[in-house]
KEVEXKOL-7531 format. One record per residue (C-alpha): residue in one letter; z, x, y. Coordinates in steps of 0.05 Angstrom, whole numbers, padded with zeros to 5 digits, always signed. Each point is the difference from the previous one (the first is absolute). Example, Ala and Ser with C-alpha at 12.3 -4.5 7.8 and 13.67 -1.06 7.14 Angstrom:
2
a+00156+00246-00090
s-00013+00027+00069
// end
This chain:
217
m+04199+05011+01312
l-00070-00001+00026
q-00047+00052-00028
p-00068+00019+00029
g-00057+00027-00040
g-00030-00020-00067
h-00035-00061+00029
p-00073-00021+00001
r-00044+00035+00049
g-00001-00055+00052
l+00075-00004+00004
q+00007+00075+00001
e-00045+00002+00061
w+00048-00048+00034
y+00058+00046-00017
d-00038+00057+00031
k-00012-00039+00064
l+00074-00007+00012
a+00014+00074+00008
p-00036+00010+00067
r+00035-00060+00028
v+00069+00031-00004
a-00005+00046+00060
e-00032-00054+00042
a+00053-00051-00021
r+00056+00048+00019
a-00031+00012+00068
r-00007-00074+00013
l+00070-00017-00024
r+00029+00048+00052
q-00029-00046+00053
i+00033-00064-00026
p+00069-00016+00028
p+00050+00002-00058
a+00025-00071+00014
k-00071-00027-00004
l-00014+00037-00065
e+00063-00029-00030
v-00022-00071+00017
w-00073+00008-00017
a+00010+00033-00068
g+00065-00033-00020
c+00034+00067-00010
v+00071+00017+00020
l+00013+00047+00059
e+00060+00043-00019
p+00050+00028+00051
d-00029+00070-00010
g-00069-00024+00021
s-00030-00001-00069
f-00031-00062-00033
r+00019-00029-00067
l-00055-00035-00038
p-00005-00030-00070
f-00064+00012-00039
f-00011-00023-00072
w+00073-00007-00017
r+00022+00066+00030
e+00026+00016+00070
y-00027+00055+00044
r+00021+00031+00066
i-00052+00019+00052
c+00024+00052+00049
p-00031+00009+00070
p-00027+00039+00035
d-00042+00025-00058
f+00007-00065-00040
v+00014+00036-00065
v+00014-00048-00056
r+00060+00012-00046
r+00031-00039-00056
a+00064-00033+00025
d+00039+00015-00063
t-00017+00074-00010
g-00029+00023+00066
e-00060+00028-00037
e-00070-00007+00029
p-00044-00044-00044
s-00072+00017-00015
s-00049+00004+00057
f-00032-00062-00030
i+00062-00042+00009
q+00011+00029+00070
a-00071-00020+00018
l+00010-00072-00023
i+00066-00007+00037
l-00026+00031+00065
t-00063-00042-00004
y+00043-00062-00006
l+00043+00020+00059
v-00058+00017+00046
t-00040-00063-00019
a+00057-00049+00006
d-00007-00046+00060
g+00056-00049-00012
a-00043-00058-00025
t+00041-00051-00038
p-00011+00007-00075
s-00041-00062-00018
r+00016-00012-00074
r-00071-00028-00004
w-00031+00035-00060
v-00072+00024-00002
a-00040+00041-00050
f-00021+00071+00014
h-00071-00021+00017
s+00027-00040+00059
l+00029+00062+00034
p-00041+00035+00053
d-00058+00034-00036
g+00032-00021-00065
m-00064-00031-00027
f-00032+00069-00004
y+00054+00026-00046
a+00023-00062-00036
q-00036+00015-00065
a+00030+00070-00004
f+00070-00026+00017
r-00005-00052-00055
g-00018+00054-00050
y+00055+00050+00013
a+00055-00050+00020
e-00008-00072-00024
d-00040+00011-00063
r+00043+00059-00018
l+00062-00044+00004
v-00028-00050-00050
r-00028+00054-00045
e+00064+00042-00005
l+00046-00060-00007
g-00039-00017-00063
e+00018-00056-00047
g+00057-00042+00024
g-00021+00020+00070
l+00032-00059+00035
e+00070+00013-00028
a-00006+00075+00013
f-00023-00015+00071
r+00059-00045+00012
a+00049+00050-00030
g-00026+00056+00043
c+00001-00041+00064
v+00070-00026-00013
r+00025+00071-00011
l-00029+00018+00067
k+00036-00060+00030
g-00064-00034+00021
e+00004-00066+00037
p-00032-00056-00042
l-00060-00034+00031
d-00036-00064-00019
l-00066+00032-00018
g-00038+00007-00066
d+00040+00000-00064
a+00049+00049+00032
a+00003+00035+00066
y+00050+00042+00039
a+00005+00030+00070
f+00028+00069+00015
p+00022+00033+00065
v-00037+00065+00006
f+00021+00013+00071
p+00046-00043+00043
r-00059-00038+00031
l-00051+00008-00055
h+00003-00038-00066
l-00048+00001-00059
a-00004-00051-00056
a-00025+00002-00072
a-00025-00061-00037
y-00020-00010-00073
w-00044-00053-00033
v-00001-00007-00075
g-00070-00003-00030
d-00029-00048-00050
e-00060-00004-00046
e-00048+00000+00059
f+00033+00046+00050
p+00042+00063-00009
s+00068+00010+00031
r-00002+00026+00071
a+00046+00026+00053
s-00003+00005+00075
i+00035+00044+00050
l+00009-00040+00064
f+00014+00020+00071
e+00029-00037+00059
d-00056-00015+00050
s+00045+00036+00051
a-00003+00065-00042
p-00054+00034+00043
h+00051+00000+00057
y+00040+00050-00042
m-00049+00040-00042
p-00075+00012+00000
t-00040-00027-00059
d-00005+00067-00035
g+00075+00008+00002
l+00009-00071-00026
a-00045+00017-00059
i+00047+00058-00017
l+00061-00044+00006
g-00031-00053-00045
s-00016+00052-00052
q+00071+00027+00004
l+00029-00069-00008
v-00040-00007-00065
s+00029+00066-00024
q+00071-00023+00017
i-00009-00066-00038
l-00028+00035-00061
r+00056+00051+00000
a+00053-00055+00007
a-00034-00038-00057
g+00004+00061-00045
k-00075+00010+00002
g-00004+00059+00048
// end
């Protein structure tokens, strides 16, 4: 379960930016034909006119005309934070084919300006909290999350965050000269589905999910 709050100042500011987008996103989504939205975002259009969408290993239903987001299993509305991420994904999606070409955060639009901060609260945090035996803990957490192995670093895995948006995590073991390091990677098609500030949030949340699955969260 994604949880907002309790993050460094820069990331909290990005959380705060999402809230005003919700009303605008809902207004724009009303103008998109349902069949196009289904194709562009990779969601499923149900017979009752709602959309079904997986997000971080949980399914949600989005119900027009107000585009309220509800958990598919309980019918409960998730936090406004989760609703904002889901609606931002839906309204940004343009149907671009997911590339599976991985890039670092600094290669995203305007990512260079925030790359140092992202490294601190996401990538460095992953290495720090995994601690000794970090590689094996990293592997264990990623396998529990059913990550797709990638041929990167000493271990790397890809994860479907949304139907057309994948993130990856890679880990390099350090030596006497260089410390261990980790990278959160993004498809170069990711900006077709989420603005860079939203991608920073998703990257941070992926780190939290891996740590929790590794028994470190």
